[in-house]
NUNUKOL-939786 format. One record per residue (C-alpha): residue number from 1; x, y, z; residue in three letters. Coordinates in nm, 3 decimals, always signed. Each point is the difference from the previous one (the first is absolute). Layout:
<sites>
n | px | py | pz | res
NUM | X | Y | Z | ALA
...
</sites>
This chain:
<sites>
n | px | py | pz | res
1 | +2.569 | +12.227 | +7.228 | GLU
2 | +0.273 | -0.040 | +0.192 | VAL
3 | +0.255 | -0.237 | -0.225 | ALA
4 | +0.205 | -0.272 | +0.295 | PRO
5 | +0.328 | +0.062 | +0.151 | ARG
6 | +0.157 | -0.163 | -0.317 | VAL
7 | +0.396 | +0.013 | -0.112 | GLN
8 | +0.093 | -0.015 | -0.369 | ALA
9 | +0.234 | -0.249 | +0.040 | SER
10 | -0.040 | -0.364 | -0.058 | ALA
11 | +0.081 | -0.113 | +0.256 | ALA
12 | +0.294 | -0.212 | +0.154 | VAL
13 | +0.027 | -0.197 | -0.260 | GLY
14 | -0.287 | -0.276 | +0.129 | LEU
15 | -0.255 | -0.048 | -0.304 | ARG
16 | -0.381 | +0.002 | +0.115 | PHE
17 | -0.172 | -0.305 | -0.177 | ASN
18 | -0.370 | +0.108 | +0.023 | LEU
19 | -0.356 | -0.123 | -0.108 | PRO
20 | -0.123 | +0.057 | -0.352 | GLU
21 | -0.149 | +0.435 | +0.019 | GLY
22 | +0.241 | +0.090 | +0.303 | TRP
23 | +0.186 | +0.324 | -0.126 | GLN
24 | +0.291 | +0.126 | +0.173 | ARG
25 | +0.025 | +0.378 | +0.136 | ILE
26 | +0.290 | +0.000 | +0.135 | GLY
27 | +0.285 | -0.049 | +0.315 | HIS
28 | -0.118 | +0.029 | +0.343 | LEU
29 | +0.277 | -0.125 | +0.216 | GLY
30 | +0.169 | -0.284 | +0.111 | SER
31 | +0.152 | -0.182 | +0.356 | GLY
32 | +0.144 | -0.298 | +0.152 | THR
33 | -0.293 | -0.222 | -0.144 | SER
34 | -0.081 | +0.116 | -0.345 | GLY
35 | -0.050 | +0.272 | -0.226 | SER
36 | -0.412 | +0.169 | -0.031 | VAL
37 | -0.123 | +0.194 | -0.325 | ASP
38 | -0.272 | +0.116 | -0.088 | ALA
39 | -0.280 | -0.107 | -0.272 | TYR
40 | -0.331 | +0.057 | -0.132 | ARG
41 | -0.248 | -0.287 | -0.113 | PHE
42 | -0.338 | +0.145 | -0.179 | ARG
43 | +0.040 | +0.344 | +0.173 | SER
44 | +0.067 | -0.094 | +0.353 | GLN
45 | +0.389 | +0.039 | +0.167 | ASP
46 | +0.138 | -0.243 | +0.192 | PHE
47 | +0.355 | -0.048 | +0.184 | ALA
48 | +0.155 | -0.337 | -0.062 | VAL
49 | +0.282 | -0.131 | +0.160 | LYS
50 | +0.243 | -0.280 | -0.150 | LEU
51 | +0.196 | -0.245 | +0.284 | VAL
52 | +0.203 | -0.106 | -0.201 | PRO
53 | +0.202 | -0.372 | -0.001 | ASN
54 | -0.273 | -0.002 | +0.342 | VAL
55 | +0.176 | -0.395 | +0.031 | PHE
56 | +0.379 | +0.111 | +0.100 | THR
57 | -0.052 | -0.065 | +0.363 | SER
58 | -0.230 | -0.103 | +0.237 | SER
59 | -0.024 | +0.362 | +0.163 | ALA
60 | -0.017 | +0.165 | -0.323 | VAL
61 | -0.328 | -0.252 | -0.105 | ALA
62 | -0.119 | +0.071 | +0.306 | LEU
63 | -0.013 | +0.330 | +0.040 | ARG
64 | -0.170 | -0.027 | -0.307 | ALA
65 | -0.284 | -0.168 | +0.115 | VAL
66 | -0.011 | +0.169 | +0.293 | ARG
67 | -0.075 | +0.280 | -0.182 | GLU
68 | -0.259 | -0.130 | -0.244 | VAL
69 | -0.208 | -0.171 | +0.317 | ARG
70 | +0.028 | +0.324 | +0.245 | ILE
71 | -0.120 | +0.222 | -0.308 | LEU
72 | -0.271 | -0.240 | -0.051 | SER
73 | -0.104 | +0.034 | +0.344 | HIS
74 | -0.034 | +0.361 | +0.034 | PHE
75 | -0.306 | +0.249 | -0.116 | ALA
76 | -0.003 | +0.315 | +0.126 | HIS
77 | +0.024 | +0.314 | -0.165 | PRO
78 | +0.314 | +0.172 | +0.130 | ASN
79 | +0.213 | -0.400 | -0.168 | ILE
80 | +0.070 | -0.009 | -0.329 | VAL
81 | -0.208 | -0.312 | -0.169 | SER
82 | +0.081 | -0.290 | -0.185 | LEU
83 | -0.133 | -0.001 | -0.345 | ARG
84 | +0.106 | -0.347 | -0.189 | ASP
85 | +0.292 | -0.247 | +0.029 | ILE
86 | +0.191 | -0.120 | -0.323 | PHE
87 | +0.265 | -0.224 | -0.052 | VAL
88 | +0.130 | -0.148 | -0.313 | GLU
89 | -0.092 | -0.366 | -0.070 | GLY
90 | +0.032 | -0.325 | +0.307 | SER
91 | +0.365 | +0.033 | +0.033 | ARG
92 | -0.003 | +0.366 | +0.040 | PHE
93 | +0.305 | +0.182 | +0.150 | GLN
94 | -0.077 | +0.386 | -0.013 | HIS
95 | -0.341 | +0.132 | +0.270 | VAL
96 | -0.233 | +0.285 | -0.176 | TYR
97 | -0.185 | +0.156 | +0.289 | ILE
98 | -0.316 | +0.255 | -0.119 | CYS
99 | -0.089 | +0.253 | +0.207 | MET
100 | -0.159 | +0.358 | +0.012 | GLU
101 | +0.190 | +0.267 | -0.106 | LEU
102 | -0.001 | +0.337 | +0.165 | LEU
103 | +0.132 | +0.297 | -0.155 | GLU
104 | +0.312 | +0.124 | +0.202 | THR
105 | +0.198 | -0.131 | +0.330 | SER
106 | -0.027 | +0.224 | +0.333 | LEU
107 | +0.378 | +0.012 | -0.072 | ALA
108 | -0.055 | +0.204 | -0.354 | ARG
109 | -0.248 | +0.150 | +0.194 | LEU
110 | +0.226 | +0.141 | +0.302 | VAL
111 | +0.280 | +0.068 | -0.216 | TYR
112 | -0.161 | +0.222 | -0.282 | SER
113 | +0.076 | +0.357 | -0.113 | PRO
114 | -0.227 | +0.264 | +0.210 | GLY
115 | -0.037 | +0.044 | +0.380 | PRO
116 | -0.047 | -0.292 | +0.228 | PRO
117 | -0.300 | -0.163 | +0.108 | LEU
118 | -0.243 | +0.177 | +0.173 | GLU
119 | -0.056 | -0.166 | +0.386 | GLU
120 | -0.332 | -0.056 | -0.068 | LYS
121 | +0.118 | -0.226 | -0.299 | LYS
122 | +0.200 | -0.129 | +0.156 | VAL
123 | -0.191 | -0.095 | +0.283 | LEU
124 | -0.278 | -0.194 | -0.279 | CYS
125 | +0.275 | -0.175 | -0.135 | ILE
126 | +0.108 | -0.158 | +0.322 | LEU
127 | -0.323 | -0.094 | +0.104 | TYR
128 | -0.051 | -0.156 | -0.306 | GLN
129 | +0.296 | -0.220 | -0.051 | MET
130 | -0.064 | -0.092 | +0.441 | LEU
131 | -0.353 | -0.151 | -0.102 | ARG
132 | +0.177 | -0.217 | -0.241 | GLY
133 | +0.261 | -0.111 | +0.260 | LEU
134 | -0.258 | -0.096 | +0.192 | LEU
135 | -0.134 | -0.194 | -0.221 | CYS
136 | +0.334 | -0.160 | -0.059 | MET
137 | +0.071 | -0.035 | +0.405 | HIS
138 | -0.386 | -0.136 | +0.113 | SER
139 | +0.112 | -0.262 | -0.263 | ALA
140 | +0.289 | -0.052 | +0.134 | GLN
141 | +0.222 | +0.113 | -0.285 | VAL
142 | +0.346 | +0.191 | +0.028 | MET
143 | +0.070 | +0.167 | -0.267 | HIS
144 | +0.355 | +0.034 | +0.052 | ARG
145 | +0.072 | +0.302 | -0.290 | ASP
146 | -0.197 | +0.298 | +0.085 | ILE
147 | +0.175 | +0.311 | -0.173 | LYS
148 | -0.175 | +0.261 | -0.227 | PRO
149 | +0.054 | -0.185 | -0.319 | SER
150 | -0.206 | -0.263 | +0.071 | ASN
151 | -0.270 | +0.204 | +0.093 | VAL
152 | -0.215 | +0.114 | -0.303 | LEU
153 | -0.223 | +0.301 | -0.038 | VAL
154 | -0.279 | +0.078 | -0.243 | ASP
155 | -0.108 | +0.317 | -0.101 | GLY
156 | -0.329 | +0.012 | +0.151 | SER
157 | +0.221 | -0.071 | +0.354 | GLY
158 | -0.056 | -0.358 | +0.041 | ARG
159 | +0.368 | -0.145 | +0.185 | VAL
160 | +0.090 | -0.385 | +0.009 | LYS
161 | +0.261 | -0.177 | +0.120 | LEU
162 | +0.141 | -0.200 | -0.273 | ALA
163 | +0.306 | -0.249 | -0.082 | ASP
164 | -0.040 | -0.332 | +0.246 | PHE
165 | +0.297 | -0.136 | -0.121 | GLY
166 | +0.137 | -0.039 | +0.285 | LEU
167 | -0.326 | +0.012 | +0.246 | ALA
168 | -0.049 | -0.345 | +0.213 | ARG
169 | -0.232 | -0.125 | +0.302 | ALA
170 | +0.131 | +0.014 | +0.320 | VAL
171 | +0.023 | -0.339 | +0.064 | SER
172 | +0.144 | -0.094 | -0.302 | SER
173 | +0.374 | -0.161 | +0.023 | ALA
174 | +0.272 | +0.242 | -0.074 | GLU
175 | +0.148 | +0.021 | -0.298 | GLU
176 | +0.364 | -0.069 | +0.101 | ALA
177 | -0.116 | -0.304 | +0.124 | GLN
178 | -0.068 | -0.144 | -0.334 | LEU
179 | +0.255 | -0.103 | -0.274 | ASP
180 | +0.288 | +0.168 | +0.145 | ASN
181 | -0.184 | +0.364 | -0.062 | ALA
182 | +0.261 | +0.276 | +0.004 | PRO
183 | -0.029 | +0.228 | +0.356 | ARG
184 | -0.351 | +0.166 | +0.042 | LEU
185 | +0.121 | +0.318 | +0.059 | THR
186 | +0.140 | +0.065 | -0.306 | GLU
187 | -0.331 | -0.018 | -0.181 | TYR
188 | -0.322 | +0.026 | +0.268 | VAL
189 | -0.068 | +0.345 | -0.043 | VAL
190 | +0.206 | +0.305 | -0.192 | THR
191 | +0.281 | +0.087 | +0.229 | ARG
192 | -0.125 | +0.353 | +0.029 | PHE
193 | -0.287 | -0.113 | +0.154 | TYR
194 | +0.106 | -0.271 | +0.211 | ARG
195 | -0.090 | +0.007 | +0.348 | ALA
196 | +0.267 | -0.041 | +0.271 | PRO
197 | -0.144 | -0.347 | +0.100 | GLU
198 | +0.038 | -0.141 | -0.365 | VAL
199 | +0.352 | +0.089 | +0.050 | VAL
200 | +0.090 | -0.113 | +0.319 | LEU
201 | -0.250 | -0.299 | +0.062 | ALA
202 | -0.046 | -0.149 | -0.327 | THR
203 | -0.188 | -0.288 | +0.156 | ASP
204 | -0.284 | +0.189 | +0.207 | LYS
205 | -0.140 | +0.316 | -0.187 | TYR
206 | -0.368 | -0.025 | -0.106 | SER
207 | -0.272 | +0.209 | -0.070 | LEU
208 | +0.176 | +0.352 | +0.113 | PRO
209 | +0.222 | -0.021 | -0.221 | ILE
210 | -0.283 | +0.151 | -0.276 | ASP
211 | -0.062 | +0.228 | +0.243 | VAL
212 | +0.308 | +0.139 | -0.002 | TRP
213 | +0.059 | +0.027 | -0.405 | GLY
214 | -0.344 | +0.172 | +0.059 | MET
215 | +0.147 | +0.265 | +0.254 | GLY
216 | +0.298 | +0.021 | -0.302 | CYS
217 | -0.208 | +0.118 | -0.243 | ILE
218 | -0.195 | +0.243 | +0.191 | LEU
219 | +0.317 | +0.163 | +0.103 | GLY
220 | +0.119 | +0.010 | -0.398 | GLU
221 | -0.338 | +0.177 | -0.071 | MET
222 | +0.097 | +0.270 | +0.234 | PHE
223 | +0.382 | +0.020 | -0.026 | LEU
224 | -0.006 | -0.104 | -0.399 | ARG
225 | +0.291 | -0.228 | +0.076 | GLU
226 | +0.111 | -0.347 | +0.114 | VAL
227 | -0.028 | +0.045 | +0.412 | LEU
228 | +0.248 | -0.218 | +0.078 | PHE
229 | +0.287 | -0.055 | -0.318 | LYS
230 | +0.206 | -0.251 | +0.153 | GLY
231 | +0.354 | -0.188 | -0.223 | LYS
232 | -0.059 | -0.342 | +0.141 | ASP
233 | -0.210 | -0.110 | +0.211 | SER
234 | +0.166 | +0.063 | +0.373 | LEU
235 | +0.069 | +0.334 | -0.160 | ASP
236 | -0.444 | -0.036 | -0.041 | GLN
237 | -0.011 | -0.031 | +0.375 | VAL
238 | +0.267 | +0.331 | +0.056 | ARG
239 | -0.248 | +0.178 | -0.189 | LYS
240 | -0.278 | -0.047 | +0.122 | ILE
241 | +0.158 | +0.049 | +0.406 | VAL
242 | +0.073 | +0.346 | -0.082 | ALA
243 | -0.353 | +0.100 | -0.173 | VAL
244 | -0.244 | -0.172 | +0.271 | VAL
245 | +0.276 | +0.015 | +0.290 | GLY
246 | +0.169 | -0.185 | +0.251 | THR
247 | -0.198 | -0.337 | +0.061 | PRO
248 | -0.122 | -0.022 | +0.353 | ARG
249 | +0.109 | -0.240 | +0.258 | PRO
250 | -0.417 | -0.154 | -0.084 | GLU
251 | +0.078 | +0.054 | -0.370 | ASP
252 | +0.288 | -0.255 | -0.004 | LEU
253 | -0.247 | -0.265 | +0.212 | MET
254 | -0.048 | -0.198 | -0.383 | TRP
255 | +0.410 | -0.058 | -0.031 | VAL
256 | +0.159 | -0.263 | +0.161 | PRO
257 | +0.235 | +0.143 | +0.268 | PRO
258 | +0.357 | -0.154 | -0.040 | GLY
259 | -0.042 | +0.014 | -0.319 | THR
260 | +0.261 | +0.124 | -0.297 | SER
261 | -0.338 | +0.212 | -0.144 | ALA
262 | -0.103 | +0.104 | +0.399 | PHE
263 | +0.354 | +0.163 | -0.005 | GLY
264 | +0.017 | +0.166 | -0.321 | PHE
265 | -0.352 | +0.161 | +0.048 | VAL
266 | +0.200 | +0.123 | +0.355 | ARG
267 | +0.283 | +0.121 | -0.197 | HIS
268 | -0.163 | +0.187 | -0.282 | ILE
269 | -0.234 | +0.168 | +0.235 | SER
270 | +0.256 | +0.319 | +0.146 | ARG
271 | +0.105 | +0.224 | -0.137 | THR
272 | +0.417 | +0.111 | -0.045 | SER
273 | -0.023 | +0.173 | +0.348 | THR
274 | -0.186 | -0.310 | +0.129 | GLY
275 | -0.381 | +0.204 | +0.034 | ALA
276 | -0.291 | -0.109 | -0.107 | ASP
277 | -0.151 | +0.029 | -0.363 | PHE
278 | -0.336 | +0.210 | +0.012 | PRO
279 | -0.319 | -0.128 | -0.216 | CYS
280 | +0.027 | +0.269 | -0.290 | VAL
281 | -0.336 | -0.132 | -0.151 | LEU
282 | -0.158 | +0.318 | +0.128 | ASP
283 | +0.226 | +0.228 | -0.223 | LYS
284 | -0.213 | -0.132 | -0.322 | LEU
285 | -0.247 | +0.247 | -0.164 | PRO
286 | -0.308 | -0.144 | +0.188 | ILE
287 | -0.266 | +0.289 | +0.114 | LYS
288 | -0.246 | -0.273 | +0.165 | SER
289 | +0.139 | -0.084 | +0.351 | PRO
290 | -0.167 | -0.340 | -0.034 | GLY
291 | +0.140 | -0.140 | -0.309 | LEU
292 | +0.307 | +0.126 | +0.094 | SER
293 | -0.079 | -0.257 | +0.336 | ALA
294 | -0.130 | -0.259 | -0.240 | LEU
295 | +0.379 | +0.005 | -0.153 | LEU
296 | +0.171 | -0.010 | +0.266 | VAL
297 | -0.230 | -0.337 | +0.113 | ASP
298 | +0.018 | -0.125 | -0.313 | LEU
299 | +0.422 | -0.014 | +0.016 | LEU
300 | +0.019 | -0.089 | +0.386 | CYS
301 | +0.340 | -0.252 | -0.040 | PHE
302 | -0.183 | -0.293 | +0.216 | ASN
303 | -0.221 | -0.191 | -0.174 | PRO
304 | -0.237 | -0.074 | +0.294 | ASP
305 | -0.068 | +0.348 | +0.047 | ARG
306 | -0.087 | +0.134 | -0.372 | ARG
307 | -0.428 | +0.024 | -0.070 | PRO
308 | -0.126 | -0.287 | -0.187 | THR
309 | -0.148 | +0.127 | -0.313 | ALA
310 | -0.382 | -0.012 | +0.146 | GLU
311 | +0.159 | +0.203 | +0.308 | GLU
312 | +0.184 | +0.230 | -0.282 | ALA
313 | -0.333 | +0.031 | -0.183 | ILE
314 | -0.202 | +0.147 | +0.337 | GLY
315 | +0.271 | +0.232 | +0.107 | HIS
316 | -0.118 | +0.382 | +0.076 | GLU
317 | +0.179 | +0.056 | -0.407 | ALA
318 | -0.340 | -0.179 | -0.151 | PHE
319 | -0.245 | +0.177 | +0.207 | GLN
320 | -0.126 | +0.196 | -0.320 | THR
321 | -0.056 | -0.409 | -0.180 | PHE
322 | -0.239 | -0.083 | +0.233 | ARG
323 | +0.193 | -0.383 | -0.008 | PRO
324 | -0.301 | -0.139 | +0.250 | GLU
325 | -0.240 | +0.047 | -0.351 | ASN
326 | +0.242 | -0.112 | -0.214 | ASP
327 | -0.100 | -0.259 | -0.212 | PRO
328 | +0.324 | -0.032 | -0.172 | ALA
329 | +0.175 | -0.032 | +0.388 | VAL
330 | -0.311 | -0.241 | +0.101 | ALA
331 | +0.124 | -0.247 | -0.305 | SER
332 | +0.333 | +0.033 | +0.034 | ALA
333 | -0.055 | -0.135 | +0.408 | ARG
334 | -0.255 | -0.280 | -0.123 | ALA
335 | +0.318 | -0.082 | -0.232 | THR
336 | -0.010 | -0.419 | +0.018 | PRO
337 | +0.386 | -0.175 | +0.137 | LEU
338 | +0.188 | -0.081 | -0.298 | PHE
339 | +0.030 | -0.338 | +0.021 | ASP
340 | +0.377 | -0.135 | -0.063 | ALA
341 | -0.037 | -0.346 | +0.063 | GLY
342 | +0.103 | -0.045 | -0.362 | PHE
343 | +0.347 | +0.029 | +0.061 | GLU
344 | +0.030 | -0.273 | +0.215 | GLU
345 | -0.090 | -0.227 | -0.259 | GLU
346 | +0.190 | +0.219 | -0.352 | LEU
347 | +0.344 | -0.019 | +0.301 | CYS
348 | +0.009 | -0.356 | +0.138 | LYS
349 | +0.241 | -0.107 | -0.227 | ASP
350 | +0.212 | +0.325 | +0.028 | LEU
351 | +0.370 | -0.080 | +0.005 | GLY
352 | +0.022 | -0.336 | -0.189 | GLN
353 | +0.262 | -0.042 | -0.286 | ALA
354 | -0.253 | +0.117 | -0.241 | LYS
355 | -0.250 | +0.253 | -0.002 | PHE
356 | -0.324 | -0.168 | -0.148 | ASP
357 | -0.194 | +0.348 | -0.137 | ASP
358 | -0.372 | -0.223 | -0.071 | ARG
359 | -0.143 | +0.083 | +0.318 | PRO
360 | +0.092 | +0.359 | -0.088 | PHE
361 | -0.094 | -0.021 | -0.346 | ARG
362 | -0.323 | -0.106 | +0.122 | ALA
363 | -0.113 | +0.266 | +0.245 | VAL
364 | +0.017 | +0.281 | -0.288 | PHE
365 | -0.160 | -0.253 | -0.273 | LEU
366 | -0.271 | -0.027 | +0.258 | GLU
367 | +0.003 | +0.403 | +0.042 | ALA
368 | -0.045 | +0.060 | -0.333 | ARG
369 | -0.308 | -0.230 | -0.055 | ASP
370 | -0.183 | +0.187 | +0.276 | ALA
371 | +0.009 | +0.270 | -0.278 | PHE
372 | -0.119 | -0.226 | -0.230 | HIS
373 | -0.238 | -0.210 | +0.149 | PRO
374 | -0.200 | -0.205 | -0.296 | GLY
375 | +0.254 | +0.137 | -0.280 | GLU
376 | +0.255 | -0.103 | -0.144 | ALA
377 | +0.265 | +0.229 | +0.163 | PRO
378 | +0.216 | +0.217 | -0.237 | PRO
379 | +0.384 | -0.102 | -0.058 | SER
380 | +0.259 | +0.349 | -0.026 | ALA
381 | -0.065 | +0.034 | -0.375 | ALA
382 | -0.263 | -0.143 | -0.084 | ARG
383 | -0.303 | +0.105 | +0.217 | GLY
384 | -0.343 | -0.104 | -0.121 | SER
385 | -0.314 | +0.318 | -0.039 | SER
386 | -0.202 | -0.197 | +0.162 | ARG
387 | +0.245 | +0.019 | +0.333 | THR
388 | +0.076 | +0.303 | -0.088 | MET
389 | -0.371 | +0.162 | +0.046 | LYS
390 | +0.008 | -0.183 | +0.333 | SER
391 | +0.279 | +0.217 | +0.113 | LEU
392 | -0.135 | +0.317 | -0.036 | VAL
393 | -0.367 | -0.116 | +0.125 | ARG
394 | +0.193 | -0.085 | +0.294 | SER
395 | +0.188 | +0.327 | +0.030 | GLN
396 | -0.316 | +0.198 | -0.063 | ALA
397 | -0.147 | -0.210 | +0.361 | CYS
398 | +0.257 | -0.007 | +0.206 | GLU
399 | +0.061 | +0.373 | -0.073 | GLY
400 | -0.421 | +0.085 | +0.085 | GLY
401 | +0.063 | -0.185 | +0.250 | ALA
402 | +0.305 | +0.205 | +0.138 | ALA
403 | -0.142 | +0.307 | -0.042 | SER
404 | -0.308 | -0.130 | +0.230 | HIS
405 | +0.212 | -0.136 | +0.253 | ARG
406 | +0.187 | +0.299 | -0.018 | GLY
407 | -0.285 | +0.247 | +0.034 | THR
408 | +0.216 | +0.175 | +0.307 | ALA
409 | +0.304 | +0.016 | -0.196 | GLY
410 | -0.149 | +0.152 | -0.270 | GLY
411 | -0.064 | +0.310 | +0.176 | ASP
412 | +0.323 | -0.007 | +0.236 | VAL
413 | +0.184 | -0.015 | -0.405 | ALA
414 | -0.195 | +0.291 | -0.100 | ALA
415 | +0.195 | +0.180 | +0.262 | GLY
416 | +0.237 | -0.091 | -0.124 | CYS
417 | +0.031 | +0.227 | -0.292 | GLY
418 | +0.364 | -0.135 | -0.120 | VAL
419 | -0.129 | +0.044 | -0.336 | ALA
420 | +0.023 | +0.375 | +0.021 | ALA
421 | +0.352 | -0.087 | +0.197 | HIS
422 | +0.121 | +0.042 | -0.387 | GLY
423 | +0.190 | -0.386 | +0.034 | ALA
424 | -0.265 | -0.197 | -0.165 | LEU
425 | +0.130 | +0.047 | -0.345 | ARG
426 | +0.143 | -0.168 | -0.335 | PRO
427 | +0.329 | -0.172 | +0.157 | LEU
</sites>
């Protein structure tokens, strides 16, 4: 049995206060929106994300609400599943988001000692990531933080997209419009995986930013280092141009002419001798011409010319997976639109002198109660055995349903053979 990817340290000064009977295994990681620890309850392991001081501002509260609502919306074998919500009393300040736990992240897999991932394993991992992304994009939801550490892998080769702390619907309002939130570019997408349009036209980005992230991960799986390692946001664009090549005129049509962004791209698109930068993506150690071509497509400078998740799955590189007959692809396509209408009601009074957290509290309590119909839901550190039994039953049922939904996915995962790679070990 493979142990979870835990760290020995005791997190980052945040004290988790979970219901009775939950045994802490270790710390998994921390980010801008919270800290994640591994817990065990009745022989089953979970990842629990603590979002502290969730009512600090409307932007923080809204991102947490979005994460819970979006996770609740999806049921797909390539998206991590939500298992429960915990809060501490009716006047809670922190929210605990309980999710399924997988053994490791793609980042650890890629950088584990030993030889790099074989091409067929890379293809299998990318295919599953794209299935998860197709599910999200069918619902018109952007992940907005696609990177190797937010892709989880287990010993059977299953791959799942995780960490929805920055996810939002395409139709949702930008955070910059809410409560004097920070400039979007500073926290949307980790810099090394940030698409050009996020830096150059922050009010115009959409689903293609996630496709760009997939391209960055694909290149990184082969190169075993980050493709675009910019020192800041503008240097990130310089690094991109130096690798994907000087953008052609048609690749700049999305950048408003006469703007500083347009001038900046034109300025950095020539070498010191005045020549165009060539595309050097074909220098990566990729044997398959189809996979090499897909990488170039995913990293197209023009977001309007990047393939959609649907088009990427249909690429010739994946023809052996027969996506047209894959139930997990079909279920991803059939994912209903995510209704972000609740945000309008939550945000109608934002900008007032005092932030009213009551509507946000109600959403969290409603989400918590949905896991415990007809029961007294657990407060943190006071779980009833009846409620905990319900949780375990619920997980078993969801796990079976996920296995059924992902029958083809299981076959694909078996082909990944990541356990044999040697990265899935106690950490």
